[in-house]
Structures are given as structure tokens and as C-alpha cells.
C-alpha positions in Angstrom: 0.0 0.0 0.0 1.4 3.4 -0.9 2.1 6.1 1.6 -0.5 8.4 -0.1 -3.3 5.9 0.3 -2.2 5.1 3.9 -2.3 8.8 4.8 -5.8 9.2 3.4 -7.1 6.4 5.6 -5.1 7.5 8.7 -5.4 11.2 9.4 -2.9 11.1 12.3 0.5 9.5 11.5 3.8 9.0 13.3 6.9 11.0 12.4 8.5 8.4 10.1 5.3 8.1 8.1 4.9 11.9 8.0 8.5 12.3 6.8 7.9 9.9 4.0 4.6 11.6 3.1 6.0 15.1 2.8 8.5 13.9 0.3 5.7 13.1 -2.2 5.2 15.3 -5.2 2.4 17.8 -4.7 2.2 17.6 -0.9 1.7 20.9 0.9 3.4 21.1 4.3 1.7 23.5 6.7 3.0 24.8 10.1 0.2 26.2 12.3 2.5 27.6 15.1 3.4 31.2 15.6 5.9 32.9 13.4 8.4 33.0 16.3 8.0 29.2 16.8 8.4 28.7 13.0 11.5 30.9 12.9 13.1 28.8 15.6 13.0 25.7 13.3 10.5 24.1 10.9 10.0 21.2 8.5 11.4 21.4 5.0 9.3 23.5 2.6 6.7 24.3 5.2 4.3 27.2 4.8 3.1 28.9 8.0 -0.1 30.5 9.4 -0.7 31.0 13.1 -3.9 29.0 14.0 -4.5 31.2 17.0 -4.8 34.2 14.7 -8.1 33.4 13.0 -8.0 36.1 10.3 -4.4 35.2 9.3 -5.2 31.5 9.3 -8.3 31.7 7.2 -6.7 34.2 4.7 -3.7 32.0 4.1 -5.4 28.6 3.7 -7.4 29.9 0.8 -4.2 29.8 -1.2 -3.7 26.1 -0.6 -4.9 23.5 -3.1 -7.9 21.7 -1.5 -7.5 18.7 -3.8 -3.8 18.1 -2.9 -2.6 16.6 0.4 -1.9 19.0 3.2 0.4 17.7 6.0 -0.1 19.9 9.0 1.8 20.1 12.3 2.3 22.2 15.4 4.5 21.8 18.5 2.7 18.8 20.2 -0.5 18.1 18.3 -3.6 20.0 19.6 -3.3 23.0 17.3 -2.7 20.9 14.3 -5.7 18.7 15.2 -8.0 21.8 15.5 -6.6 23.3 12.3 -7.0 20.0 10.4 -10.7 19.7 11.5 -11.4 23.3 10.3 -9.7 22.6 7.0 -11.6 19.4 6.4 -14.8 21.3 7.2 -13.8 23.8 4.5 -13.5 21.1 1.9 -9.8 20.0 2.0 -9.9 16.4 0.8 -6.8 15.0 2.4 -5.3 16.6 5.6 -2.7 14.6 7.5 -1.6 15.4 11.0 1.8 14.8 12.6 1.2 12.7 15.8 2.9 14.4 18.7 3.9 17.4 16.6 7.4 18.8 16.2 8.3 17.6 19.6 7.8 14.0 18.5 9.6 14.7 15.2 12.7 15.8 17.1 12.3 13.0 19.6 12.5 10.6 16.7 15.9 12.1 15.8 14.6 13.9 12.7 16.1 17.2 11.7 14.4 20.6 11.2 15.4 23.6 9.0 16.0 27.2 10.0 16.7 28.7 13.4 19.9 30.3 12.3 20.8 33.9 13.4 20.9 35.4 9.9 21.7 39.1 10.0 18.9 41.5 9.2 18.8 43.9 6.2 20.0 47.1 7.8 18.1 50.4 7.2 21.4 51.9 5.8 21.7 49.1 3.3 18.0 49.3 2.4 18.2 53.1 1.8 21.2 52.6 -0.4 19.6 49.9 -2.5 16.4 52.0 -3.2 18.2 55.3 -3.8 18.9 54.9 -7.5 16.7 53.8 -10.3 13.5 51.8 -10.2 13.3 49.2 -7.4 10.4 46.9 -6.6 10.4 46.0 -2.9 8.9 42.6 -2.2 8.1 42.0 1.5 7.3 38.3 1.8 8.5 34.9 2.9 8.8 31.4 1.6 6.4 30.1 4.2 3.6 32.5 3.2 1.0 30.9 0.8 -0.1 34.2 -0.9 3.5 35.1 -1.4 4.1 31.9 -3.3 0.9 32.7 -5.3 2.5 35.9 -6.4 5.8 34.5 -7.6 4.8 34.2 -11.3 3.2 37.6 -11.1 6.4 39.2 -9.9 8.4 37.3 -12.5 6.1 38.5 -15.3 6.3 42.1 -14.0 10.1 42.1 -13.9 10.1 40.6 -17.4 7.9 43.4 -18.8 9.7 46.1 -16.8 13.3 45.4 -17.7 14.7 48.4 -15.9 13.2 47.5 -12.5 15.4 45.8 -9.9 13.9 43.5 -7.3 14.8 43.8 -3.6 13.4 41.1 -1.3 12.7 41.9 2.3 12.3 38.8 4.5 9.1 38.8 6.5 10.7 36.6 9.1 13.8 38.6 10.0 14.0 42.0 8.5 11.8 43.5 11.2 13.5 46.9 11.4 13.0 47.6 7.7 9.4 46.3 7.8 8.6 48.5 10.8 10.0 51.5 9.2 8.0 50.9 6.0 4.8 50.3 8.1 4.1 47.0 6.3 1.7 44.9 8.2 0.6 42.4 5.4 2.4 39.7 3.6 3.1 40.1 0.8 3.5 43.8 0.4 4.9 45.3 -2.8 6.4 48.8 -3.0 7.8 50.5 -6.1 10.5 53.1 -5.6 11.8 55.5 -8.2 15.0 57.3 -7.3 14.4 56.6 -3.6 10.8 57.8 -3.5 7.8 55.5 -3.0 5.5 55.5 -6.1 2.9 52.9 -5.3 2.2 50.2 -2.7 0.1 47.1 -3.1 -0.7 44.2 -0.7 -1.9 40.6 -1.0 -2.6 38.7 -4.2 -2.8 41.6 -6.7 -1.9 42.6 -10.2 1.4 44.5 -10.6 1.5 47.2 -13.2 
């Protein structure tokens, strides 16, 4: 019996089965802990939404594919169980939970990603990068579903605007720049011309 079929019939699986499952093509890995917890270490290719923040959670899950498997986890299990139930109620056809959460994952000797103290983008560096020419600021993160949705839109925009440079601001760590810009939504896009903001857009939008 394949792992995919096994997961469909068993909604709560042990770390070894979960690990095998998330290696399958098309599987979406979803971390429902806080951003601080996620930043301290997470599973490979995991997206994130804080289940305790209802608006954030509901907004981000709408960008997941309901027809493809979603492997969901938290620290010890309860949040993932509640999130999984809500997702099933919203029509997700195959939601698989990690039994015992990330604590059990680590207890099984399995590794996590992230948690490194990567330096922030400084305000001085940011100001220097946007001071000349046309620069598109993308404030986002790999773990943000709507940010992933915008990847082809950003690529198409840059292709049609050859003179525009892209500057990515990491929604996980570049907090000083984000605070200065007053950006509260991921993703946020800001176009600068010669150091001056021209327009700002948030969420899944058209860029023009």
C-alpha cells in the first residue's frame, strides 16, 4: 500500500510516516504555530499560518490547493488537530496530522530547518539599495502561501519592466525595515523611483 493511500485512511500519523509523506510530489506542508516558533526551526518547505490568529489562518489557507494533500503540524499536536478539522470542514480532501507534533519529530531524531541567526537587512543598506533607479520591494516569505501565489506575477512584472530591480525583504527577520515601512501584510509590494515610493500594493494583486 502506498504512503499516499495510507495517509488518506489514517489522518494522524507518526513522524516516520509523516516524513515519507511530505517527500511526495504535490504535498503541501503547513505549520500552524506562531511565526516566532516557526523561525526557531521548521520542517522542509513548510508554509506557515498562526492558527490562533483566525484572520491570518483563514486568509492563508485559501491559497492552498484543496485537492492536494496537506500535511499539518504544530508543536505537540492539539493546534494541528484543530486546524485540520477546520480545513476538512472547509473542503480539504486529504489533511494529515503529525502525531505528537514537532516535539515527536525531534524526539525521533529527525532534523528541522531554519533557526539560524541570519543578520537583518539594515536600514542603511535598504536606503542605499532603493536610492537609485526603479526598485520593486517585495516583503514576503517562503512560508507565506499568498507570497508563493505571487511568484509568477512578480516574475512577469520584472520581465515586462526590464529596468526594474527586485529587492526582497524577508518577512521573518528584516523587522527593522518592515517596521520603518509600516508594512503589516504579507506580501507587500512597493515601487521606488530614485528613492521615492511611487505605489504600494498588498496581498494577491496585479502589478503594473
